[in-house]
N, C-alpha and C positions, 0 to 999 in steps of 0.2 A: 158484484155487477153480475149479472143476470140474463142471460142472452136469448130475444126469442126466438124458436125454430121454423117460425109460420114463415113462408115466402122467400125463408131466406137459400141464395147460393154457396157451395162450399166450394173450397175452403174459404174462409172470410178471413179477413187478415188484419187488426188492431194494432192502432199505435196509438199509445199512450204519451200524457204530456212528459214525462220521463217513466223511464222502462221500469217495472214492476221490480221488487226485490224477489228474493228468492221465496222468503215468507209470504210474501204478498202472493208470488204465483200459485204455492202452492195452496195458497184458499181459494184464488180464483177458480183452481181446477176442482178444490171442490165441492163448491158451489158448482157448478155444472160440470159434473161426473158424469152425465150423459154424452159428455161432447168429448174426443181427443182435441186435446192440446199442445203446441208446440213454441217454442220461442228463438227467432233466428239471431244470428249475432250485433241485428240493432235494435234488440228489445223488444220487435215484432212480434206479437203472438199470431198463431197460425190457428185458426180452430179450423176442425176437421169433424166431418158425421160419422158415427158411428156405421161400422159396416155392413152389409146385408148379412143375412143369412147363411147363402153360400159363400161369401167371403171369409166371416165365420169359422166355417167350416171349415174350409181351407185353411186358413191359420191354426186354429185347433189343430188340425194333422200335423201340419210344420214343428210347430210345439212340441206333440206327443214326441216325437221320429228326434228333436233334434235333444230332448231331454231323457229319452232311453238311450239314446246313444253318451248323453255328458254322464249317465250315471257308470255304463259299464264303463266310458273310458276314465271318470274320476282324476281329470285335471280342471276341470272347472263347474260352473253355475251357467242355468239358462232364466232368461227373465223371456215376460211377455209383452206386447204391446200395452201395456200399463205404466211400465217401467220407464220412466223420465231419467234421461242421462242428461249432466251438465256436463255440456263439452269444453276444452280449452280457448275455445274464440267466445263463449259465455253463454253459448246455444243452451238450448233442451230440447233436444229431441228424443222420441219414441218410436224406436222400429218395432215394427210387430216380433221379431224373435231377434235375441242375443244370448249371445255367449261371452264370459267370462272369466280369465284364468283365477285360480284358486290365488294363489299368488299377487295378482292384481286386487282382488275383493279381499282379501287377510288385510292388505297396506291400506286400507280405504277405513275412517275413523267409525266406530262407530253410529254416531249422531249422523253422519252422512249417510248412512245406509237408510234411516227411516224419511228422508227427503229425497232430493232430486239430486244424489250426488252426484261430486266430479271426478267424474271415472270416465274413461272410454275403454268398450269394448273391444274386443279383438276381433268377434265377429258378429258381425247384425245382416238380417233377411229384410227387404221389404218386399210387403204383396201388394201389389199395383189391383187398386178395387177398380169397380166402372166409374167412380166421379172422379179418380186420379190422372192428372196430367200427365201424359208421361214424360215430358219435356221436363218439370218439376220434381221429379222422380228422378230422375239421371240426373238432374241437378244434386238432388239431395245427395246420392250416392258420392258424387265428389266433395261433397261436405266429411261427410264420415270419412273420407279417406283422407282430407287435410286435416282431422282432426285427430290423427292415431290409427284407426281401424285398418288393419291387416288384410282382412279378407270381408269384400263386401259382395251378397247376392240376391240380385233384384229380379225378383219371378211375375213374369206378365201371363196368367190365366187366357185373358182376349188375345195373345198374336200367340201362344203355348211358347213364348222363351224367355230363358233366363240368362240375364244378363250376369258376368261374372265380373265383380272390380276389383284390381288392386291397384296398391300404390305406383306412380311413375308407370304406367304401361295404360293398353288404352285396352276396354273392355271386352273380353273374351264373349259371343253372342252363341248360344247353342237352341238352335230353332227341334220344335220337339222332342226334345231328350227323354231318356227313357228315367234317367235319370243326372243328379248333377253331383259329384265327387267334391269331398273337402280338404283344402290345403292347407299347408302352413300351423295357423293354431288348432283348427277344428282336424288335421289330419284323419282320415279315419275313419269321417261320418260320411254317408253315403244319403244324400235326399231323392227317394223314389218318386217319381210324381207320380205315378198311377193312385199311388195312395191321397196325394192331395186332392187333386181335380178328379178324378176317374173314378170315385168312391166312395 
């Protein structure tokens, strides 16, 4: 099933007569690879538009900073927005950036690494794009935490705000910070925001 992009308002939600199997979901995503696709816990597909050039550049900077730190730190592995994680609630989500410890990654069977593996990252970053509704992203952050993520950052360039999420805590709101510091699983990681949206 291919999706026509003409006059489509994103995100689009698709409900099938029955939820797609993991194999069917992989095939659907490969046939519509221009789009970003996620699956919620009810089996409904959430189809999002690709990001604009500015958002893509910001996300590239975030990934570059996280990879550079992870290589030096040596405790885990980084994933970009093309990686889909199948979470305990059966949803499949794709954060803009994710970090998984080597111990968690090495416990994942090799065949699961080629698909939307059943693994929860310890740390994720979501970057708000122009088309993202803030309330929906904030709800998504809680979904990440409910499924075992230990630390999650919502970066909102439109408001110049970083929202930091941890389990069983209210989000920390940082307005126009120069940087944000990693804690817990990514202690020692610092994301300098001027490198993201400043240049």
